[in-house]
N, C-alpha and C positions, 0 to 999 in steps of 0.2 A: 691567824696566828691561826697554827698550832698550837696542843697543847703538849707539856710533854710531865711525862711522871717521873713525880716526884719526892723523896726520901730522907728519911731523919737517918746518914751518918755519926755515927756517936762515938767509934773505932778508937781505944785508948792508946795515945798519943801520933794519934792522922793531921792531931790539927784541922781537922775536917767539922766544922762542927754550922748546924744551918739546914738549910731548903736548898737543894741539889737537883740536878735531876739522874736518868740514872746510867747517865757519862761521865757526872763526879761534877759536870756544873754548874754554879750559882748560878742561879734566875733569873735571866738576865742577861750575861753576860758571852750567850751565845750570842745575840743579836747585836752586843757590843762587836763580838768580830769578826759577825760581817760585814758590819757598817765599815770595817775601819778598813776591810779587805777592800770595800767598793769604793773606795775615797780616793782618792790622789795618794799614794805611798809619798809622792813630793812634799803633801801639807803636812805631814807628820809629822814631828820633827822627837825625837829621844832628847835630845839637847834644851823645850820650850822647856822642858821638866828636872830638871839637873840646875843647881844650882849654883853662881857662882862663889868665893870665899870656903871655907874649910869649917868653918859656923857655924855654915846654913847648908853644911851636910844632907843629902835628905837620904833612911833607909831605905834598904829599897823594898822591903813591905809595903812602906810607902809609896813610889814609884809603882808599885803593882798595882794601890787603890788607883794613884793618881789620870794613870795611861789607863789605867779597865783589862791591857798584859797575861800574857801570866809571864811564867818566871822567866822561861825562856828561850820566848817571842821577845821580853826586856834585853834580859846578857850577848842577844843576835846581836840587836839596836845600838844597845852600850857597847856592844866587837867592833862596827862595821865606824861608830860617829865616830870611837878615840881616835879616829886617821884622819879624822881634819882637825880634834882640837883635843889634848889630852884629857883623859875622867879621871881623878880621882877612886878610891875603896882602899882605906889608906888600912883597915882589917884588926880596926877599935868600936866596931859597933854601930859607928856614927852616919856613914853609909858613901851613894858619890855626894864629889863638891867636879865643880870647877875650878883650879886655883887661879886663888886671884896676884896676879900679878903684879899689886902693888904692895901684897904683905910679905911680910920677910916671910910669915909664918909660913905661908904658899908657897914664897918658890922654896924651900927648906926644902917642906913634901914634894917639894915636883924635885930636886935633888935626890930628896933619896927615892921618892919613888922605880926615877930615870935611873940610878945602877943598882939599884935594886934589879929590874929587869934588862938587863947589863950585863948582871952575878950568871939570872937566867939563861940568855942568854949562852953561853958562855957556859953554862952546864951543859946542855942539850945538843949543842956545838961536839961536841967529850963524846958523848952518849953516840950521836951524831955519825961520830969517825969511826969508833969503831964496829959498826952495825955494817958500814957501806963495806967496809976492811971486811969485812968475814963476803959479806953479797960478793962483793968484788974477787975472794980468790973461791968461792964457787961459782965462779963464771956465769956468775947470775947480772944482768943489767936492768935494776931499780924500776929504773927509764922505760923498759919495757912497753907499753900498751898493755900486754898480755895480765900486768901487776895493779891494775887499771882498777876499780871498784867492782864487782860487780863478775869481771873474765875470765879471771882465774874459778879455774874450776881443777879443783882436789880430783885426783883417780884413783879411782875407786877398787 
């Protein structure tokens, strides 16, 4: 077992109190992350931690605590899980939940969510239309391989 240097972070507004290693990790978190990397990813399902029904919504901080994952990792898992089943967060501070399709309230919330996302899709489509038109008018094929991330080199 390796020893980690520990310091007490009391920086105002950091939200980081407690014993942390030099890398900012809570003591024991690194071991958990390594363990999660080692286990079969198919056995870990974020849906096991997200309850059904808006009345049972779980806050993101509680999800982080229960899963032991960092916020970004957890949000990424939720993003991919939403491809299989709707996971709602109504931005009301109550947290994430899977809608209960036997509840009129949850059905209304799911309808509201779909309408909100459809509206967002339309707004993005309009913005993209203007951007694509500008690229076409300049003779630039944005799908060309040379524009892929990391491949474009700005002229010196």
